[in-house]
C-alpha beads as a LAMMPS data file, in Angstrom:
LAMMPS data file: protein, C-alpha beads

477 atoms
476 bonds

1 atom types
1 bond types

-500.0 500.0 xlo xhi
-500.0 500.0 ylo yhi
-500.0 500.0 zlo zhi

Masses

1 110.0

Atoms # bond

1 1 1 404.081 -75.446 395.034
2 1 1 403.399 -79.280 395.212
3 1 1 405.367 -82.011 397.316
4 1 1 409.080 -81.996 396.903
5 1 1 410.366 -84.625 394.041
6 1 1 412.485 -86.825 395.805
7 1 1 415.878 -88.075 394.539
8 1 1 414.802 -91.821 394.027
9 1 1 416.436 -91.874 390.526
10 1 1 420.034 -91.328 392.095
11 1 1 421.690 -94.642 392.815
12 1 1 423.987 -95.484 395.565
13 1 1 426.824 -98.209 394.249
14 1 1 424.260 -100.773 393.288
15 1 1 421.378 -100.713 395.612
16 1 1 417.997 -99.684 395.600
17 1 1 417.296 -96.690 397.749
18 1 1 414.431 -95.796 400.112
19 1 1 414.021 -92.392 401.032
20 1 1 411.462 -90.238 402.948
21 1 1 411.145 -86.625 402.042
22 1 1 409.059 -84.004 404.056
23 1 1 407.722 -80.464 402.819
24 1 1 405.310 -78.095 402.814
25 1 1 402.331 -77.670 400.325
26 1 1 400.515 -74.865 399.621
27 1 1 396.886 -76.023 400.216
28 1 1 394.026 -74.489 401.696
29 1 1 394.950 -76.089 405.205
30 1 1 398.935 -76.047 405.288
31 1 1 400.101 -80.083 405.321
32 1 1 402.890 -82.087 405.091
33 1 1 403.451 -84.187 402.138
34 1 1 405.182 -87.519 403.219
35 1 1 406.854 -88.991 400.066
36 1 1 407.948 -92.542 399.904
37 1 1 409.818 -93.485 397.112
38 1 1 412.132 -96.262 395.947
39 1 1 414.306 -97.106 392.897
40 1 1 414.742 -100.398 391.359
41 1 1 417.996 -100.943 389.725
42 1 1 417.880 -103.321 387.162
43 1 1 420.622 -104.661 384.637
44 1 1 419.813 -107.037 381.807
45 1 1 422.437 -109.282 382.513
46 1 1 421.639 -112.060 385.028
47 1 1 422.551 -111.535 388.950
48 1 1 421.388 -112.385 392.395
49 1 1 420.406 -109.966 395.104
50 1 1 422.805 -108.834 397.492
51 1 1 422.537 -108.000 401.223
52 1 1 423.026 -104.033 402.245
53 1 1 425.009 -103.466 405.163
54 1 1 422.579 -100.718 405.981
55 1 1 420.114 -102.916 406.032
56 1 1 417.965 -101.789 402.857
57 1 1 416.956 -103.735 399.973
58 1 1 419.586 -103.906 397.256
59 1 1 419.946 -105.607 393.530
60 1 1 423.153 -105.940 392.007
61 1 1 424.335 -107.836 388.671
62 1 1 427.803 -108.678 387.879
63 1 1 428.836 -106.883 384.344
64 1 1 431.830 -105.934 382.758
65 1 1 432.053 -102.294 383.716
66 1 1 430.951 -100.061 381.004
67 1 1 433.071 -98.509 378.460
68 1 1 431.527 -95.466 377.211
69 1 1 428.102 -94.258 377.659
70 1 1 425.020 -96.313 376.620
71 1 1 422.244 -95.151 373.923
72 1 1 418.725 -96.437 374.179
73 1 1 416.828 -96.573 370.731
74 1 1 413.723 -94.481 370.394
75 1 1 411.227 -97.169 370.617
76 1 1 412.393 -98.663 373.707
77 1 1 411.954 -95.432 375.273
78 1 1 408.808 -94.752 373.871
79 1 1 407.509 -98.209 374.931
80 1 1 408.387 -97.425 378.557
81 1 1 406.657 -94.204 378.742
82 1 1 403.614 -95.825 377.092
83 1 1 403.585 -98.658 379.963
84 1 1 404.104 -95.963 382.662
85 1 1 401.082 -94.202 381.041
86 1 1 399.172 -96.925 381.129
87 1 1 400.057 -98.020 384.472
88 1 1 399.150 -94.186 385.702
89 1 1 395.818 -94.335 384.208
90 1 1 394.434 -97.671 385.094
91 1 1 393.637 -96.796 388.865
92 1 1 391.413 -94.022 387.117
93 1 1 388.818 -96.133 384.723
94 1 1 386.311 -96.022 387.382
95 1 1 386.888 -92.573 388.571
96 1 1 383.916 -90.819 387.152
97 1 1 380.456 -91.373 389.029
98 1 1 377.273 -92.604 387.237
99 1 1 375.005 -89.478 386.422
100 1 1 372.092 -89.118 388.402
101 1 1 369.085 -90.410 387.462
102 1 1 366.720 -88.222 384.833
103 1 1 364.684 -85.386 386.849
104 1 1 363.074 -84.459 383.739
105 1 1 359.897 -85.601 385.196
106 1 1 360.353 -83.332 388.478
107 1 1 361.110 -79.811 385.719
108 1 1 357.888 -80.468 384.226
109 1 1 356.132 -80.783 387.795
110 1 1 357.703 -77.524 388.643
111 1 1 357.233 -75.741 385.398
112 1 1 353.643 -76.672 385.640
113 1 1 351.388 -73.576 385.522
114 1 1 354.228 -71.083 384.584
115 1 1 353.062 -68.277 382.696
116 1 1 356.209 -66.400 382.175
117 1 1 358.068 -68.597 379.303
118 1 1 361.321 -66.452 379.813
119 1 1 361.416 -66.688 383.286
120 1 1 360.916 -70.072 383.624
121 1 1 363.298 -70.786 380.900
122 1 1 366.038 -68.816 382.556
123 1 1 364.908 -71.037 386.053
124 1 1 365.259 -74.365 383.922
125 1 1 368.849 -73.574 382.496
126 1 1 369.988 -72.349 385.999
127 1 1 368.733 -75.813 387.095
128 1 1 370.410 -77.736 384.327
129 1 1 373.661 -76.201 384.881
130 1 1 373.300 -77.471 388.170
131 1 1 372.484 -81.054 387.574
132 1 1 375.589 -81.006 384.902
133 1 1 378.041 -79.575 387.529
134 1 1 376.662 -82.254 390.157
135 1 1 377.677 -85.056 387.518
136 1 1 381.149 -83.950 387.470
137 1 1 383.354 -85.140 390.316
138 1 1 386.060 -87.815 391.005
139 1 1 388.596 -88.897 393.406
140 1 1 391.362 -88.451 390.637
141 1 1 392.556 -84.819 390.091
142 1 1 394.953 -85.014 387.107
143 1 1 397.682 -86.995 385.651
144 1 1 400.978 -85.369 385.002
145 1 1 403.396 -86.196 382.746
146 1 1 407.292 -85.408 382.986
147 1 1 410.240 -85.718 380.459
148 1 1 413.439 -84.503 381.878
149 1 1 416.775 -84.086 380.850
150 1 1 415.862 -84.832 377.192
151 1 1 419.097 -84.659 375.004
152 1 1 420.215 -86.117 371.809
153 1 1 423.979 -87.813 371.109
154 1 1 424.489 -89.515 367.754
155 1 1 420.720 -89.584 366.601
156 1 1 419.773 -91.558 369.639
157 1 1 417.835 -90.394 372.668
158 1 1 420.356 -90.065 375.824
159 1 1 420.696 -92.076 378.560
160 1 1 420.034 -89.165 380.894
161 1 1 416.226 -89.258 380.108
162 1 1 414.018 -89.587 382.827
163 1 1 410.279 -90.535 382.069
164 1 1 407.199 -90.435 384.803
165 1 1 404.268 -90.223 385.264
166 1 1 402.185 -88.752 388.549
167 1 1 398.639 -89.315 389.353
168 1 1 397.324 -86.928 391.825
169 1 1 394.578 -87.803 393.837
170 1 1 391.803 -85.298 395.350
171 1 1 390.720 -86.097 399.205
172 1 1 387.882 -88.191 398.980
173 1 1 386.198 -86.978 402.146
174 1 1 386.302 -83.799 400.681
175 1 1 385.290 -84.556 397.312
176 1 1 382.346 -86.225 398.531
177 1 1 381.390 -82.805 400.532
178 1 1 381.715 -81.391 397.189
179 1 1 379.126 -83.511 395.724
180 1 1 377.073 -83.091 398.464
181 1 1 377.472 -78.778 397.747
182 1 1 376.324 -79.412 394.307
183 1 1 373.246 -81.721 395.031
184 1 1 372.299 -78.997 397.542
185 1 1 372.586 -76.558 394.409
186 1 1 370.424 -78.905 392.353
187 1 1 367.623 -78.921 394.751
188 1 1 368.083 -75.342 395.107
189 1 1 367.675 -74.768 391.690
190 1 1 364.912 -77.417 391.078
191 1 1 362.747 -75.299 394.279
192 1 1 363.549 -71.809 392.680
193 1 1 361.886 -73.269 389.500
194 1 1 358.931 -74.732 391.543
195 1 1 358.654 -71.293 393.195
196 1 1 358.018 -69.530 390.252
197 1 1 355.680 -72.347 389.183
198 1 1 353.512 -71.911 392.547
199 1 1 353.267 -68.173 392.478
200 1 1 351.968 -68.203 388.895
201 1 1 349.411 -71.051 389.604
202 1 1 348.290 -68.844 392.496
203 1 1 347.839 -65.951 390.785
204 1 1 345.920 -68.076 387.865
205 1 1 343.971 -69.335 390.580
206 1 1 343.248 -65.854 392.211
207 1 1 342.181 -64.639 389.369
208 1 1 339.814 -67.129 387.907
209 1 1 338.240 -67.596 391.328
210 1 1 337.531 -63.573 390.844
211 1 1 336.640 -63.826 387.096
212 1 1 334.055 -66.860 388.235
213 1 1 332.404 -64.991 390.988
214 1 1 332.156 -61.569 388.709
215 1 1 330.864 -63.226 386.039
216 1 1 327.753 -64.927 388.262
217 1 1 327.431 -61.610 390.189
218 1 1 327.028 -59.963 386.706
219 1 1 324.905 -62.627 385.341
220 1 1 322.499 -62.075 388.562
221 1 1 322.625 -58.581 388.381
222 1 1 321.330 -58.771 384.632
223 1 1 318.373 -60.550 385.364
224 1 1 317.743 -58.621 388.121
225 1 1 318.234 -55.183 386.303
226 1 1 315.418 -56.716 383.978
227 1 1 312.894 -57.207 386.990
228 1 1 313.597 -53.524 388.226
229 1 1 312.880 -52.195 384.376
230 1 1 309.529 -53.686 384.320
231 1 1 308.787 -53.275 387.535
232 1 1 309.571 -49.371 387.297
233 1 1 307.456 -49.304 383.481
234 1 1 304.674 -50.855 385.424
235 1 1 304.508 -48.424 388.406
236 1 1 304.506 -45.901 385.549
237 1 1 301.581 -47.181 383.611
238 1 1 299.718 -47.637 387.191
239 1 1 300.423 -43.779 387.883
240 1 1 299.293 -42.483 384.536
241 1 1 295.998 -44.496 384.774
242 1 1 295.449 -42.989 388.307
243 1 1 295.849 -46.516 390.189
244 1 1 298.601 -45.562 391.907
245 1 1 299.061 -42.645 394.199
246 1 1 302.008 -39.935 393.868
247 1 1 303.387 -41.015 397.152
248 1 1 303.697 -44.657 396.477
249 1 1 304.788 -43.950 392.538
250 1 1 307.622 -41.400 393.890
251 1 1 308.524 -44.056 396.425
252 1 1 308.494 -47.133 393.765
253 1 1 310.453 -45.460 391.128
254 1 1 313.196 -43.612 393.551
255 1 1 313.791 -46.961 395.049
256 1 1 313.952 -48.825 391.602
257 1 1 316.522 -46.157 390.363
258 1 1 318.785 -46.758 393.428
259 1 1 318.722 -50.366 393.403
260 1 1 319.952 -49.781 389.344
261 1 1 322.973 -47.745 390.658
262 1 1 324.073 -49.139 393.495
263 1 1 323.730 -53.012 392.718
264 1 1 325.935 -52.701 389.811
265 1 1 328.869 -55.202 389.999
266 1 1 332.108 -54.426 388.468
267 1 1 332.396 -55.747 385.218
268 1 1 333.659 -59.225 384.021
269 1 1 336.842 -58.856 382.026
270 1 1 338.838 -61.916 382.486
271 1 1 337.287 -65.769 381.719
272 1 1 337.637 -68.100 384.583
273 1 1 339.673 -71.333 383.921
274 1 1 338.246 -74.759 384.278
275 1 1 340.704 -75.778 386.742
276 1 1 339.821 -73.033 389.101
277 1 1 336.031 -72.154 389.628
278 1 1 333.982 -71.066 392.769
279 1 1 332.999 -74.067 395.360
280 1 1 329.285 -75.378 394.632
281 1 1 327.201 -75.093 397.740
282 1 1 324.972 -77.962 396.385
283 1 1 327.822 -80.785 396.084
284 1 1 328.009 -82.727 399.437
285 1 1 331.672 -82.775 400.004
286 1 1 333.562 -83.758 402.865
287 1 1 335.400 -81.527 405.441
288 1 1 339.112 -81.370 404.941
289 1 1 341.866 -82.582 407.517
290 1 1 343.189 -79.602 409.701
291 1 1 345.802 -81.858 411.651
292 1 1 348.723 -79.584 412.373
293 1 1 351.014 -82.551 411.569
294 1 1 349.778 -83.228 408.283
295 1 1 349.602 -79.787 407.253
296 1 1 353.346 -79.592 408.384
297 1 1 354.431 -82.577 406.482
298 1 1 352.904 -81.603 403.427
299 1 1 354.481 -77.900 403.517
300 1 1 357.781 -79.564 403.956
301 1 1 356.937 -82.091 401.128
302 1 1 355.307 -79.733 398.205
303 1 1 356.162 -76.104 399.383
304 1 1 359.095 -75.213 397.242
305 1 1 359.801 -71.720 399.528
306 1 1 360.427 -74.020 402.264
307 1 1 362.567 -76.538 400.401
308 1 1 364.740 -74.156 399.147
309 1 1 365.661 -73.041 402.664
310 1 1 365.953 -76.351 403.670
311 1 1 368.334 -77.149 400.717
312 1 1 370.497 -73.643 401.228
313 1 1 370.790 -75.304 405.158
314 1 1 371.902 -78.792 403.791
315 1 1 374.472 -76.871 401.491
316 1 1 375.905 -74.772 404.365
317 1 1 376.243 -77.815 406.385
318 1 1 378.081 -79.504 403.315
319 1 1 380.444 -76.641 403.116
320 1 1 381.383 -77.061 406.660
321 1 1 381.984 -80.582 406.018
322 1 1 384.283 -79.916 403.144
323 1 1 386.003 -77.122 405.561
324 1 1 386.778 -80.163 408.143
325 1 1 387.449 -82.700 405.591
326 1 1 390.633 -80.658 404.911
327 1 1 392.223 -81.781 407.773
328 1 1 391.701 -85.414 407.144
329 1 1 394.831 -87.466 405.602
330 1 1 395.037 -88.529 402.605
331 1 1 396.795 -89.777 399.261
332 1 1 398.130 -86.954 397.474
333 1 1 400.065 -88.442 394.373
334 1 1 401.368 -92.155 393.108
335 1 1 404.528 -91.787 390.141
336 1 1 405.472 -94.278 388.121
337 1 1 408.713 -93.843 386.087
338 1 1 411.580 -94.820 384.436
339 1 1 415.377 -93.695 383.874
340 1 1 418.016 -95.266 381.952
341 1 1 421.495 -94.623 384.095
342 1 1 424.145 -94.495 381.474
343 1 1 426.858 -93.561 383.506
344 1 1 426.377 -96.793 385.842
345 1 1 425.117 -98.814 383.453
346 1 1 421.793 -99.792 384.890
347 1 1 418.165 -98.954 384.160
348 1 1 415.816 -97.400 386.954
349 1 1 412.221 -97.748 387.477
350 1 1 410.902 -95.588 390.266
351 1 1 407.552 -95.466 392.464
352 1 1 406.306 -92.490 394.534
353 1 1 403.571 -92.222 396.807
354 1 1 403.002 -89.049 398.634
355 1 1 400.501 -88.364 401.383
356 1 1 398.972 -85.126 402.737
357 1 1 399.508 -84.569 406.679
358 1 1 397.152 -81.545 407.213
359 1 1 398.938 -80.539 410.521
360 1 1 398.525 -76.660 410.803
361 1 1 395.745 -74.169 409.794
362 1 1 392.292 -73.125 410.589
363 1 1 389.225 -73.613 408.743
364 1 1 385.942 -71.964 407.951
365 1 1 383.588 -74.928 409.442
366 1 1 382.356 -72.525 412.172
367 1 1 381.643 -69.817 409.359
368 1 1 379.486 -72.269 407.429
369 1 1 377.801 -74.004 410.231
370 1 1 376.485 -70.508 411.423
371 1 1 374.795 -70.087 408.394
372 1 1 373.567 -73.379 407.872
373 1 1 371.705 -72.553 411.299
374 1 1 370.427 -69.651 410.529
375 1 1 369.030 -70.716 406.843
376 1 1 367.533 -73.404 409.216
377 1 1 365.993 -70.628 411.303
378 1 1 364.776 -69.026 408.534
379 1 1 362.783 -72.223 407.052
380 1 1 361.250 -72.812 410.422
381 1 1 360.295 -69.697 410.485
382 1 1 358.467 -69.591 407.188
383 1 1 357.518 -73.203 408.008
384 1 1 355.247 -71.336 410.973
385 1 1 353.602 -68.817 408.680
386 1 1 352.738 -71.164 406.028
387 1 1 351.436 -73.738 408.764
388 1 1 349.142 -70.386 409.792
389 1 1 348.108 -69.636 406.551
390 1 1 347.086 -73.030 405.643
391 1 1 345.243 -73.422 408.978
392 1 1 343.134 -70.080 408.212
393 1 1 342.287 -71.351 404.859
394 1 1 341.353 -74.979 405.863
395 1 1 338.950 -73.623 408.651
396 1 1 337.563 -71.244 406.036
397 1 1 337.067 -73.801 403.554
398 1 1 335.217 -76.336 406.400
399 1 1 333.086 -73.636 407.553
400 1 1 332.020 -73.104 403.952
401 1 1 331.428 -76.809 403.431
402 1 1 329.716 -77.360 407.090
403 1 1 327.030 -74.870 405.917
404 1 1 326.876 -75.732 402.244
405 1 1 323.097 -77.363 403.203
406 1 1 322.274 -73.628 404.405
407 1 1 323.802 -71.627 401.665
408 1 1 322.525 -74.048 399.131
409 1 1 318.771 -73.527 400.814
410 1 1 319.235 -69.540 400.487
411 1 1 319.738 -70.061 396.900
412 1 1 316.776 -72.271 396.460
413 1 1 314.832 -69.538 398.200
414 1 1 316.114 -66.987 396.072
415 1 1 314.965 -68.561 392.960
416 1 1 311.734 -69.589 394.343
417 1 1 311.502 -65.854 395.148
418 1 1 312.640 -64.636 391.717
419 1 1 309.676 -67.291 390.229
420 1 1 307.208 -65.716 391.826
421 1 1 308.093 -62.018 391.022
422 1 1 308.349 -62.997 387.335
423 1 1 305.075 -64.567 387.460
424 1 1 303.335 -61.904 389.320
425 1 1 304.526 -59.316 387.162
426 1 1 303.219 -61.231 383.821
427 1 1 299.898 -61.276 385.736
428 1 1 300.320 -57.469 387.052
429 1 1 299.275 -59.115 390.629
430 1 1 299.848 -57.175 393.610
431 1 1 301.979 -53.968 394.430
432 1 1 304.968 -53.080 392.355
433 1 1 306.555 -51.894 395.937
434 1 1 306.293 -55.562 397.075
435 1 1 307.462 -57.021 393.903
436 1 1 310.652 -54.637 394.189
437 1 1 311.031 -55.266 397.687
438 1 1 311.138 -58.660 397.309
439 1 1 312.931 -59.009 394.043
440 1 1 315.741 -56.570 395.917
441 1 1 316.097 -59.385 399.098
442 1 1 316.244 -62.532 396.330
443 1 1 319.085 -60.318 394.562
444 1 1 320.929 -59.815 398.077
445 1 1 320.729 -63.631 398.585
446 1 1 322.067 -64.492 395.499
447 1 1 325.215 -61.901 396.059
448 1 1 325.647 -62.989 399.572
449 1 1 326.025 -67.145 398.172
450 1 1 328.252 -65.837 395.584
451 1 1 330.469 -63.623 398.174
452 1 1 330.859 -66.633 400.561
453 1 1 331.676 -68.645 397.435
454 1 1 334.346 -66.399 396.294
455 1 1 335.425 -66.577 399.901
456 1 1 336.164 -70.064 400.105
457 1 1 337.717 -70.301 396.809
458 1 1 340.316 -67.876 397.768
459 1 1 340.989 -69.632 400.458
460 1 1 341.514 -72.510 398.460
461 1 1 343.634 -70.347 396.517
462 1 1 345.533 -69.506 399.882
463 1 1 345.829 -73.069 400.619
464 1 1 347.505 -73.768 397.307
465 1 1 350.072 -71.022 397.842
466 1 1 350.789 -71.964 401.446
467 1 1 351.002 -75.761 401.061
468 1 1 351.945 -76.460 397.420
469 1 1 348.812 -78.705 397.244
470 1 1 346.047 -78.040 395.136
471 1 1 342.400 -78.393 396.869
472 1 1 341.786 -81.809 395.093
473 1 1 344.434 -83.177 396.429
474 1 1 344.176 -81.941 400.026
475 1 1 343.450 -85.327 402.374
476 1 1 339.919 -85.314 403.508
477 1 1 338.561 -86.722 406.789

Bonds

1 1 1 2
2 1 2 3
3 1 3 4
4 1 4 5
5 1 5 6
6 1 6 7
7 1 7 8
8 1 8 9
9 1 9 10
10 1 10 11
11 1 11 12
12 1 12 13
13 1 13 14
14 1 14 15
15 1 15 16
16 1 16 17
17 1 17 18
18 1 18 19
19 1 19 20
20 1 20 21
21 1 21 22
22 1 22 23
23 1 23 24
24 1 24 25
25 1 25 26
26 1 26 27
27 1 27 28
28 1 28 29
29 1 29 30
30 1 30 31
31 1 31 32
32 1 32 33
33 1 33 34
34 1 34 35
35 1 35 36
36 1 36 37
37 1 37 38
38 1 38 39
39 1 39 40
40 1 40 41
41 1 41 42
42 1 42 43
43 1 43 44
44 1 44 45
45 1 45 46
46 1 46 47
47 1 47 48
48 1 48 49
49 1 49 50
50 1 50 51
51 1 51 52
52 1 52 53
53 1 53 54
54 1 54 55
55 1 55 56
56 1 56 57
57 1 57 58
58 1 58 59
59 1 59 60
60 1 60 61
61 1 61 62
62 1 62 63
63 1 63 64
64 1 64 65
65 1 65 66
66 1 66 67
67 1 67 68
68 1 68 69
69 1 69 70
70 1 70 71
71 1 71 72
72 1 72 73
73 1 73 74
74 1 74 75
75 1 75 76
76 1 76 77
77 1 77 78
78 1 78 79
79 1 79 80
80 1 80 81
81 1 81 82
82 1 82 83
83 1 83 84
84 1 84 85
85 1 85 86
86 1 86 87
87 1 87 88
88 1 88 89
89 1 89 90
90 1 90 91
91 1 91 92
92 1 92 93
93 1 93 94
94 1 94 95
95 1 95 96
96 1 96 97
97 1 97 98
98 1 98 99
99 1 99 100
100 1 100 101
101 1 101 102
102 1 102 103
103 1 103 104
104 1 104 105
105 1 105 106
106 1 106 107
107 1 107 108
108 1 108 109
109 1 109 110
110 1 110 111
111 1 111 112
112 1 112 113
113 1 113 114
114 1 114 115
115 1 115 116
116 1 116 117
117 1 117 118
118 1 118 119
119 1 119 120
120 1 120 121
121 1 121 122
122 1 122 123
123 1 123 124
124 1 124 125
125 1 125 126
126 1 126 127
127 1 127 128
128 1 128 129
129 1 129 130
130 1 130 131
131 1 131 132
132 1 132 133
133 1 133 134
134 1 134 135
135 1 135 136
136 1 136 137
137 1 137 138
138 1 138 139
139 1 139 140
140 1 140 141
141 1 141 142
142 1 142 143
143 1 143 144
144 1 144 145
145 1 145 146
146 1 146 147
147 1 147 148
148 1 148 149
149 1 149 150
150 1 150 151
151 1 151 152
152 1 152 153
153 1 153 154
154 1 154 155
155 1 155 156
156 1 156 157
157 1 157 158
158 1 158 159
159 1 159 160
160 1 160 161
161 1 161 162
162 1 162 163
163 1 163 164
164 1 164 165
165 1 165 166
166 1 166 167
167 1 167 168
168 1 168 169
169 1 169 170
170 1 170 171
171 1 171 172
172 1 172 173
173 1 173 174
174 1 174 175
175 1 175 176
176 1 176 177
177 1 177 178
178 1 178 179
179 1 179 180
180 1 180 181
181 1 181 182
182 1 182 183
183 1 183 184
184 1 184 185
185 1 185 186
186 1 186 187
187 1 187 188
188 1 188 189
189 1 189 190
190 1 190 191
191 1 191 192
192 1 192 193
193 1 193 194
194 1 194 195
195 1 195 196
196 1 196 197
197 1 197 198
198 1 198 199
199 1 199 200
200 1 200 201
201 1 201 202
202 1 202 203
203 1 203 204
204 1 204 205
205 1 205 206
206 1 206 207
207 1 207 208
208 1 208 209
209 1 209 210
210 1 210 211
211 1 211 212
212 1 212 213
213 1 213 214
214 1 214 215
215 1 215 216
216 1 216 217
217 1 217 218
218 1 218 219
219 1 219 220
220 1 220 221
221 1 221 222
222 1 222 223
223 1 223 224
224 1 224 225
225 1 225 226
226 1 226 227
227 1 227 228
228 1 228 229
229 1 229 230
230 1 230 231
231 1 231 232
232 1 232 233
233 1 233 234
234 1 234 235
235 1 235 236
236 1 236 237
237 1 237 238
238 1 238 239
239 1 239 240
240 1 240 241
241 1 241 242
242 1 242 243
243 1 243 244
244 1 244 245
245 1 245 246
246 1 246 247
247 1 247 248
248 1 248 249
249 1 249 250
250 1 250 251
251 1 251 252
252 1 252 253
253 1 253 254
254 1 254 255
255 1 255 256
256 1 256 257
257 1 257 258
258 1 258 259
259 1 259 260
260 1 260 261
261 1 261 262
262 1 262 263
263 1 263 264
264 1 264 265
265 1 265 266
266 1 266 267
267 1 267 268
268 1 268 269
269 1 269 270
270 1 270 271
271 1 271 272
272 1 272 273
273 1 273 274
274 1 274 275
275 1 275 276
276 1 276 277
277 1 277 278
278 1 278 279
279 1 279 280
280 1 280 281
281 1 281 282
282 1 282 283
283 1 283 284
284 1 284 285
285 1 285 286
286 1 286 287
287 1 287 288
288 1 288 289
289 1 289 290
290 1 290 291
291 1 291 292
292 1 292 293
293 1 293 294
294 1 294 295
295 1 295 296
296 1 296 297
297 1 297 298
298 1 298 299
299 1 299 300
300 1 300 301
301 1 301 302
302 1 302 303
303 1 303 304
304 1 304 305
305 1 305 306
306 1 306 307
307 1 307 308
308 1 308 309
309 1 309 310
310 1 310 311
311 1 311 312
312 1 312 313
313 1 313 314
314 1 314 315
315 1 315 316
316 1 316 317
317 1 317 318
318 1 318 319
319 1 319 320
320 1 320 321
321 1 321 322
322 1 322 323
323 1 323 324
324 1 324 325
325 1 325 326
326 1 326 327
327 1 327 328
328 1 328 329
329 1 329 330
330 1 330 331
331 1 331 332
332 1 332 333
333 1 333 334
334 1 334 335
335 1 335 336
336 1 336 337
337 1 337 338
338 1 338 339
339 1 339 340
340 1 340 341
341 1 341 342
342 1 342 343
343 1 343 344
344 1 344 345
345 1 345 346
346 1 346 347
347 1 347 348
348 1 348 349
349 1 349 350
350 1 350 351
351 1 351 352
352 1 352 353
353 1 353 354
354 1 354 355
355 1 355 356
356 1 356 357
357 1 357 358
358 1 358 359
359 1 359 360
360 1 360 361
361 1 361 362
362 1 362 363
363 1 363 364
364 1 364 365
365 1 365 366
366 1 366 367
367 1 367 368
368 1 368 369
369 1 369 370
370 1 370 371
371 1 371 372
372 1 372 373
373 1 373 374
374 1 374 375
375 1 375 376
376 1 376 377
377 1 377 378
378 1 378 379
379 1 379 380
380 1 380 381
381 1 381 382
382 1 382 383
383 1 383 384
384 1 384 385
385 1 385 386
386 1 386 387
387 1 387 388
388 1 388 389
389 1 389 390
390 1 390 391
391 1 391 392
392 1 392 393
393 1 393 394
394 1 394 395
395 1 395 396
396 1 396 397
397 1 397 398
398 1 398 399
399 1 399 400
400 1 400 401
401 1 401 402
402 1 402 403
403 1 403 404
404 1 404 405
405 1 405 406
406 1 406 407
407 1 407 408
408 1 408 409
409 1 409 410
410 1 410 411
411 1 411 412
412 1 412 413
413 1 413 414
414 1 414 415
415 1 415 416
416 1 416 417
417 1 417 418
418 1 418 419
419 1 419 420
420 1 420 421
421 1 421 422
422 1 422 423
423 1 423 424
424 1 424 425
425 1 425 426
426 1 426 427
427 1 427 428
428 1 428 429
429 1 429 430
430 1 430 431
431 1 431 432
432 1 432 433
433 1 433 434
434 1 434 435
435 1 435 436
436 1 436 437
437 1 437 438
438 1 438 439
439 1 439 440
440 1 440 441
441 1 441 442
442 1 442 443
443 1 443 444
444 1 444 445
445 1 445 446
446 1 446 447
447 1 447 448
448 1 448 449
449 1 449 450
450 1 450 451
451 1 451 452
452 1 452 453
453 1 453 454
454 1 454 455
455 1 455 456
456 1 456 457
457 1 457 458
458 1 458 459
459 1 459 460
460 1 460 461
461 1 461 462
462 1 462 463
463 1 463 464
464 1 464 465
465 1 465 466
466 1 466 467
467 1 467 468
468 1 468 469
469 1 469 470
470 1 470 471
471 1 471 472
472 1 472 473
473 1 473 474
474 1 474 475
475 1 475 476
476 1 476 477
């Protein structure tokens, strides 16, 4: 039940009456609605105020006592009703908050790189729902229109008809806390969409880096395979011509066959994406910043998993604030009304104001604060893990960049060795066993460079997963 309705419509003689009533309202926190009601008795004839012996303000007008009940025309009463309605709606004209700025650009950034359109669309719909709910809210609750004692006499509305419009108000501090909850829900939904996107981008990065390494190994192996086969044919020719003894022939052919079987890489089934390729050892790239403060700042700003937990903590704290706000005194309702008083011969215009006094009961504030602290601790633990992952990835990337010149020199030496083998094979110079050994070492050097590139490339994917920042946007020294 809401607050008690006062008896402000019952006149006492020819006085205006001020009354105060108290009652228990059925709210989450038990409260006492304090209702102040006044009724002003007005007579159409001229008159002047009289002093009330009880000290209350009163207005009386001399007139001829009524000889019978009066009746109001339907038009007069409807006019009074419309005026009361207009007055009741007037304070609420500015009660609806403006919607927040568009988040389309944030949504697009969060959904970038997502592969599963169904999952992305579901996350997008949850975000849009949270945005719509965030835009709903007002310090106005509802407008209650009352028509009491409706009776007709002689084709006219009886004077006992009572018209009133009651405007109910929300607790403003509670409403602000609810808006904070809705805003946190929006941030959580946006973070969930970002998590899907980041997970997909990381998976694409891993697949693309591994595919790029597989293609380069396959290309190097095919070239190596052609040399081994050429060396094997040359060995067989020398043996058939008696220019190579059995021991050397058997050793060379066995070694060549072993290399063909053991050096074969996994087939490259995927095509690497241009956005995710192996780092180039010949590129002159500066080291990346490894300062822990920078790592933490970037994680807090760009990692959606951390942002989701931070938003969850904010949501619980907002719920705790909502519970606390329910103990705040606030305006409950404002009522304006009109009633023709046929028996006394006066019209009555009344107003009521009710204030909630939440004096009793308990709240769940402590419960929500504990949940908020738990979410905050989970976010801190996640942050430490992400910082550790990012630090390890940065160390590996910077190590590769510091040794880039050495890896570049090793690759150049392998290329030069392959050129020497090709030249000597074409001229049939040297021993097949020596050329096979040099070719195998050149291929091993190429493998080592590619594996090191693969490690640094996967570290870049790990850095993206931990921080949400791609390698190209990470600050350098």
